[in-house]
VEXLOTOR-677291 format. One line per field, with one value per residue: residue number from 1; residue in one letter; x negated, y, z negated of N, C-alpha, C, CB in turn. Coordinates in nm, 2 decimals, m for minus. Atoms other than C-alpha are relative to their C-alpha. Glycine has a CB too. Layout:
% residues N
resi = [NUM,...]
resn = [a,...]
n_c1 = [X,...]
n_c2 = [Y,...]
n_c3 = [Z,...]
ca_c1 = [X,...]
ca_c2 = [Y,...]
ca_c3 = [Z,...]
c_c1 = [X,...]
c_c2 = [Y,...]
c_c3 = [Z,...]
cb_c1 = [X,...]
cb_c2 = [Y,...]
cb_c3 = [Z,...]
This chain:
% residues 124
resi = [1,2,3,4,5,6,7,8,9,10,11,12,13,14,15,16,17,18,19,20,21,22,23,24,25,26,27,28,29,30,31,32,33,34,35,36,37,38,39,40,41,42,43,44,45,46,47,48,49,50,51,52,53,54,55,56,57,58,59,60,61,62,63,64,65,66,67,68,69,70,71,72,73,74,75,76,77,78,79,80,81,82,83,84,85,86,87,88,89,90,91,92,93,94,95,96,97,98,99,100,101,102,103,104,105,106,107,108,109,110,111,112,113,114,115,116,117,118,119,120,121,122,123,124]
resn = [m,t,r,y,v,v,s,f,n,d,g,a,m,d,h,i,p,a,e,e,m,p,e,v,a,k,s,a,h,a,v,v,q,e,a,v,d,a,g,v,w,v,f,g,g,g,l,e,r,q,q,a,s,v,v,g,a,d,g,t,v,t,d,g,p,y,p,e,t,r,e,v,i,g,g,f,a,i,l,d,v,a,s,r,e,e,a,l,r,w,a,a,k,i,a,a,g,c,r,c,a,q,e,v,r,e,l,m,p,d,e,e,q,d,a,m,l,r,k,a,d,r,r,w]
n_c1 = [m0.01,m0.11,m0.05,m0.02,m0.06,0.07,m0.11,0.01,m0.14,m0.06,0.05,0.15,0.08,m0.06,0.10,0.08,m0.06,m0.05,0.10,0.10,m0.06,0.05,0.13,m0.03,m0.06,0.11,0.08,m0.07,0.00,0.14,0.01,m0.09,0.08,0.10,m0.06,m0.04,0.12,0.05,m0.09,m0.07,m0.13,m0.12,m0.10,m0.02,m0.06,m0.07,m0.15,m0.07,m0.06,m0.14,m0.08,0.00,m0.13,0.01,m0.10,m0.02,m0.02,m0.14,m0.01,m0.04,0.10,m0.01,0.12,0.11,0.05,m0.06,0.00,0.11,0.12,0.05,0.08,m0.03,0.12,0.01,0.07,0.06,0.08,0.01,0.13,0.02,0.14,0.05,0.00,m0.05,0.11,0.00,m0.12,0.03,0.09,m0.08,m0.09,0.09,0.02,m0.14,m0.01,0.08,m0.06,m0.13,0.02,m0.09,0.02,m0.07,m0.03,0.03,m0.07,0.00,m0.12,m0.01,0.01,m0.12,0.04,m0.11,m0.01,0.12,m0.03,m0.10,0.07,0.10,m0.08,m0.05,0.12,0.03,0.12,0.01]
n_c2 = [m0.04,0.06,m0.08,0.05,m0.08,0.00,m0.05,0.03,0.01,m0.11,0.01,0.04,m0.12,m0.05,0.00,m0.12,m0.11,m0.11,m0.11,0.05,0.02,m0.09,0.05,0.12,m0.04,m0.05,0.12,0.08,m0.07,0.01,0.13,m0.02,m0.08,0.09,0.09,m0.08,m0.03,0.13,0.04,0.12,m0.04,m0.01,m0.07,0.05,m0.09,0.05,0.01,m0.05,0.10,m0.02,0.13,0.03,0.05,0.11,m0.01,0.13,0.01,m0.05,m0.14,m0.01,m0.06,0.04,m0.04,0.10,0.09,0.13,0.06,0.09,m0.09,m0.02,m0.12,m0.10,m0.07,m0.14,m0.08,0.08,m0.06,0.09,m0.02,0.07,0.03,0.11,0.13,0.01,m0.04,m0.15,m0.04,0.02,m0.11,m0.12,0.02,m0.02,m0.15,m0.05,0.04,m0.08,m0.13,0.00,0.07,0.12,0.10,m0.01,0.12,m0.01,0.09,m0.03,m0.01,0.09,m0.07,m0.01,m0.06,m0.08,m0.12,m0.07,m0.06,m0.11,m0.11,m0.06,m0.08,m0.12,m0.07,0.01,0.06,0.15]
n_c3 = [0.14,0.07,0.10,0.14,0.10,0.13,0.09,0.14,0.06,0.08,0.13,0.00,0.04,0.13,0.10,m0.02,0.07,m0.08,m0.02,m0.09,m0.13,m0.10,m0.05,m0.07,m0.13,m0.08,m0.04,m0.09,m0.13,m0.06,m0.07,m0.12,m0.09,m0.05,m0.10,m0.12,m0.07,m0.06,m0.11,0.04,0.07,m0.08,0.08,0.14,0.10,0.12,0.00,0.12,0.09,m0.01,m0.03,m0.14,m0.07,m0.09,m0.11,m0.06,m0.14,m0.03,0.04,0.14,0.08,0.14,0.08,m0.01,m0.11,0.00,0.13,0.01,0.00,0.14,0.00,m0.10,m0.05,0.05,m0.10,m0.10,m0.11,m0.12,m0.06,m0.13,0.01,m0.08,0.06,0.14,0.09,0.00,0.08,0.14,0.04,0.02,0.12,0.12,0.01,0.05,0.14,0.08,0.00,0.06,0.13,0.02,m0.09,m0.13,m0.07,m0.14,m0.09,m0.14,m0.07,m0.12,m0.13,m0.08,m0.12,m0.06,0.07,m0.04,m0.13,0.02,0.07,m0.10,m0.09,0.07,0.03,0.15,0.03,0.01]
ca_c1 = [m5.50,m5.27,m5.03,m5.01,m4.79,m4.97,m4.72,m4.68,m4.38,m4.16,m4.30,m4.66,m4.77,m4.57,m4.89,m5.03,m4.98,m4.78,m5.07,m5.29,m5.05,m5.17,m5.52,m5.38,m5.18,m5.50,m5.69,m5.42,m5.39,m5.77,m5.74,m5.45,m5.67,m5.95,m5.72,m5.58,m5.93,m6.03,m5.73,m5.57,m5.28,m4.94,m4.70,m4.63,m4.49,m4.34,m3.98,m3.75,m3.63,m3.27,m3.00,m3.05,m2.76,m2.72,m2.55,m2.41,m2.39,m2.02,m2.10,m1.99,m2.19,m2.26,m2.49,m2.83,m3.09,m3.00,m2.92,m3.21,m3.46,m3.67,m3.90,m3.84,m4.10,m4.22,m4.44,m4.60,m4.84,m4.84,m5.19,m5.30,m5.64,m5.85,m5.84,m5.69,m6.03,m6.01,m5.65,m5.77,m6.05,m5.80,m5.57,m5.86,m5.91,m5.53,m5.53,m5.81,m5.65,m5.31,m5.44,m5.22,m5.24,m5.14,m4.97,m5.09,m4.87,m4.91,m4.63,m4.50,m4.60,m4.32,m4.43,m4.09,m4.07,m4.43,m4.33,m4.03,m4.25,m4.52,m4.25,m4.12,m4.48,m4.51,m4.80,m4.72]
ca_c2 = [m4.44,m4.59,m4.41,m4.47,m4.35,m4.26,m4.22,m4.20,m4.27,m4.01,m3.95,m4.05,m3.69,m3.66,m3.72,m3.39,m3.10,m2.80,m2.56,m2.79,m2.81,m2.50,m2.65,m2.99,m2.81,m2.63,m2.96,m3.14,m2.86,m2.87,m3.24,m3.15,m2.88,m3.13,m3.38,m3.11,m3.00,m3.37,m3.40,m3.69,m3.50,m3.55,m3.44,m3.47,m3.32,m3.37,m3.47,m3.28,m3.47,m3.51,m3.78,m3.95,m4.02,m4.34,m4.30,m4.63,m4.74,m4.65,m4.30,m4.37,m4.16,m4.30,m4.20,m4.36,m4.47,m4.83,m5.03,m5.27,m4.97,m4.97,m4.68,m4.36,m4.19,m3.86,m3.75,m3.87,m3.80,m3.94,m3.98,m4.08,m4.26,m4.52,m4.79,m4.91,m4.85,m4.48,m4.46,m4.60,m4.34,m4.06,m4.21,m4.21,m3.83,m3.77,m3.97,m3.77,m3.44,m3.53,m3.72,m4.02,m4.35,m4.37,m4.65,m4.71,m4.87,m4.90,m4.77,m5.00,m4.89,m4.77,m4.70,m4.58,m4.33,m4.22,m4.16,m3.95,m3.74,m3.69,m3.58,m3.33,m3.22,m3.33,m3.48,m3.85]
ca_c3 = [8.69,8.43,8.21,7.83,7.56,7.24,6.95,6.58,6.35,6.19,5.85,5.94,5.86,5.53,5.33,5.45,5.21,5.36,5.31,5.53,5.82,6.00,6.02,6.13,6.41,6.52,6.52,6.71,6.97,7.02,7.12,7.35,7.51,7.55,7.72,7.95,8.04,8.11,8.34,8.14,7.96,8.12,7.85,7.48,7.17,6.83,6.78,6.55,6.25,6.34,6.39,6.72,6.96,7.15,7.49,7.62,7.98,7.97,7.85,7.49,7.24,6.89,6.61,6.63,6.64,6.72,6.40,6.47,6.49,6.18,6.27,6.46,6.68,6.53,6.82,7.14,7.42,7.77,7.91,8.26,8.22,8.39,8.13,7.80,7.64,7.75,7.61,7.28,7.27,7.32,7.06,6.81,6.88,6.84,6.52,6.38,6.48,6.35,6.04,6.11,6.29,6.66,6.85,7.21,7.48,7.85,8.06,8.33,8.68,8.90,9.25,9.37,9.09,9.16,9.52,9.42,9.19,9.46,9.70,9.44,9.40,9.03,8.86,8.80]
c_c1 = [0.12,0.05,0.03,0.08,m0.07,0.10,m0.03,0.14,0.03,m0.04,m0.14,m0.08,0.05,m0.10,m0.08,0.06,0.04,m0.11,m0.11,0.05,m0.05,m0.14,0.02,0.05,m0.12,m0.09,0.07,0.01,m0.14,m0.01,0.09,m0.08,m0.11,0.05,0.05,m0.12,m0.06,0.09,0.08,0.14,0.11,0.10,0.00,0.06,0.05,0.15,0.06,0.06,0.15,0.07,m0.01,0.14,m0.03,0.11,0.01,0.01,0.13,0.02,0.04,m0.12,0.02,m0.12,m0.10,m0.10,0.07,m0.01,m0.13,m0.14,m0.04,m0.08,0.04,m0.12,0.01,m0.07,m0.06,m0.08,0.00,m0.13,m0.01,m0.15,m0.03,0.01,0.07,m0.10,0.00,0.12,m0.02,m0.10,0.07,0.09,m0.08,m0.02,0.13,0.02,m0.08,0.06,0.13,0.00,0.10,m0.03,0.08,0.03,m0.03,0.07,m0.01,0.14,0.01,m0.01,0.13,m0.03,0.11,0.02,m0.12,0.02,0.09,m0.07,m0.10,0.08,0.05,m0.12,m0.02,m0.11,0.00,m0.01]
c_c2 = [m0.07,0.09,m0.08,0.10,m0.02,0.06,m0.02,0.01,0.12,m0.03,m0.03,0.12,0.05,0.01,0.13,0.12,0.12,0.10,m0.05,m0.01,0.10,m0.05,m0.13,0.04,0.05,m0.11,m0.08,0.07,0.00,m0.13,0.01,0.08,m0.08,m0.10,0.07,0.03,m0.12,m0.05,m0.13,0.03,0.01,0.08,m0.06,0.10,m0.07,0.00,0.06,m0.11,0.03,m0.14,m0.02,m0.04,m0.11,0.01,m0.13,0.01,0.05,0.15,0.02,0.05,m0.05,0.05,m0.10,0.03,m0.14,m0.06,m0.08,0.08,0.02,0.13,0.09,0.07,0.15,0.09,m0.09,0.08,m0.10,0.04,m0.09,m0.03,m0.13,m0.14,0.00,0.05,0.15,0.05,m0.01,0.11,0.13,m0.01,0.02,0.15,0.06,m0.03,0.09,0.14,0.01,m0.06,m0.11,m0.10,0.02,m0.14,0.02,m0.11,0.04,0.02,m0.08,0.09,0.00,0.08,0.08,0.13,0.09,0.07,0.11,0.12,0.07,0.08,0.13,0.08,0.01,m0.09,m0.16,m0.06]
c_c3 = [m0.06,m0.11,m0.13,m0.08,m0.13,m0.10,m0.15,m0.06,m0.07,m0.14,m0.02,m0.05,m0.14,m0.11,0.00,m0.07,0.09,0.03,0.10,0.14,0.11,0.06,0.08,0.14,0.09,0.05,0.11,0.14,0.07,0.08,0.12,0.11,0.07,0.10,0.12,0.08,0.07,0.11,m0.03,m0.06,0.10,m0.07,m0.14,m0.09,m0.12,0.01,m0.13,m0.08,0.01,0.03,0.15,0.05,0.09,0.11,0.07,0.15,0.05,m0.03,m0.15,m0.08,m0.14,m0.07,0.00,m0.11,m0.01,m0.14,m0.02,m0.01,m0.14,m0.01,0.11,0.04,m0.05,0.10,0.10,0.10,0.11,0.07,0.12,0.00,0.08,m0.06,m0.14,m0.10,m0.01,m0.08,m0.15,m0.05,m0.02,m0.12,m0.13,m0.02,m0.05,m0.14,m0.10,m0.01,m0.08,m0.14,m0.02,0.11,0.13,0.06,0.15,0.08,0.14,0.06,0.12,0.12,0.07,0.12,0.07,m0.07,0.03,0.13,0.00,m0.06,0.09,0.10,m0.06,m0.04,m0.15,m0.02,0.00,0.13]
cb_c1 = [0.00,m0.04,0.14,m0.14,0.16,m0.14,0.13,m0.09,0.00,0.15,0.08,m0.04,0.00,0.11,m0.09,m0.02,m0.09,0.12,m0.06,m0.06,0.15,m0.02,m0.10,0.10,0.10,m0.08,m0.03,0.15,0.05,m0.11,0.05,0.13,m0.05,m0.07,0.12,0.07,m0.11,m0.01,m0.07,m0.08,m0.02,0.05,0.14,m0.14,0.11,m0.05,0.04,0.11,m0.05,0.04,0.14,m0.10,0.08,0.00,m0.03,0.12,m0.03,0.10,0.09,0.05,m0.01,0.01,0.04,m0.06,m0.15,m0.07,0.12,m0.01,0.02,m0.09,m0.15,0.11,0.00,m0.08,m0.10,0.11,m0.15,0.12,m0.11,0.05,m0.03,m0.14,m0.14,0.04,m0.13,0.00,0.12,m0.06,m0.12,0.08,0.06,m0.13,m0.04,0.11,m0.04,m0.15,0.03,0.11,0.01,0.15,0.02,m0.08,0.14,m0.15,0.15,m0.08,0.03,0.14,m0.11,0.12,m0.05,0.13,0.01,m0.12,0.05,0.12,m0.07,m0.08,0.12,0.09,0.00,0.13,m0.05,0.13]
cb_c2 = [0.15,m0.14,0.06,m0.03,m0.03,0.07,m0.05,0.10,m0.12,0.01,m0.11,m0.04,0.11,m0.09,m0.12,0.04,0.06,0.06,0.03,m0.13,0.01,0.14,m0.03,m0.09,0.11,0.10,m0.09,m0.02,0.15,0.01,m0.11,0.07,0.12,m0.07,m0.07,0.13,0.06,m0.10,m0.02,m0.08,0.13,m0.14,m0.02,m0.04,0.08,0.08,m0.14,0.10,0.01,0.10,0.01,m0.12,0.12,m0.14,0.12,m0.07,m0.14,m0.09,0.07,m0.13,0.15,m0.15,0.03,0.01,m0.02,m0.09,m0.08,m0.10,0.13,m0.11,m0.04,0.10,0.00,0.00,0.09,m0.07,0.03,0.02,m0.04,0.08,m0.02,0.02,m0.06,m0.15,m0.05,0.05,m0.09,m0.14,0.02,0.03,m0.15,m0.06,0.06,m0.06,m0.15,0.01,0.04,m0.08,0.10,0.04,m0.14,0.09,m0.05,0.00,m0.01,m0.11,0.15,m0.07,m0.06,0.07,m0.11,m0.08,m0.02,m0.09,m0.11,m0.05,m0.04,m0.11,m0.09,m0.04,0.14,m0.05,0.04,m0.05]
cb_c3 = [m0.02,m0.06,0.05,m0.06,m0.01,0.00,0.04,m0.08,m0.09,0.01,m0.07,0.13,0.10,m0.04,0.02,0.15,m0.11,m0.06,m0.13,m0.04,m0.01,m0.05,m0.12,m0.07,m0.02,m0.09,m0.12,m0.05,m0.03,m0.11,m0.09,m0.03,m0.06,m0.12,m0.07,m0.04,m0.10,m0.11,0.12,m0.09,m0.08,0.04,0.07,m0.05,0.06,m0.13,0.02,0.04,m0.15,0.11,m0.04,0.03,0.07,m0.07,0.10,m0.05,0.06,m0.06,0.08,m0.06,0.01,m0.01,m0.15,0.14,m0.01,0.10,m0.02,0.11,0.08,m0.04,0.00,m0.05,0.15,m0.13,m0.06,0.08,m0.04,0.11,m0.10,0.12,m0.15,0.04,m0.01,m0.03,0.05,0.14,0.04,m0.02,0.10,0.13,0.00,0.02,0.13,0.09,m0.02,0.05,0.14,0.08,m0.11,0.00,m0.06,0.10,m0.02,0.03,m0.04,0.08,0.04,0.00,0.09,m0.08,0.10,m0.01,m0.16,0.00,0.10,m0.09,m0.12,0.07,0.05,m0.12,0.06,m0.07,m0.13,m0.08]
């Protein structure tokens, strides 16, 4: 299986009127439940709108995001699926539930990390 991050930009849901947000949340949670039931959901969530902090390799903390960052992630899901095509199908379901476009990216495999997580009895 391959892991994918499905994400949307901060502000992507701003077009949704406040009174419709409870229905959008219900629809989005239904897709999450479907992904959990299918065994492909690893983790996900929305990100609070707040100033990011950038922590340098030397431990220095500065206000972020990085200056070259044009868009900030508003929410994400990590899925563990058999193919890119399957990831795209799930992204389409998430997009419909959240009423906003989703970006799909494959996570780089890391066998050493996977071994550490298996040893710790975690899912990845």
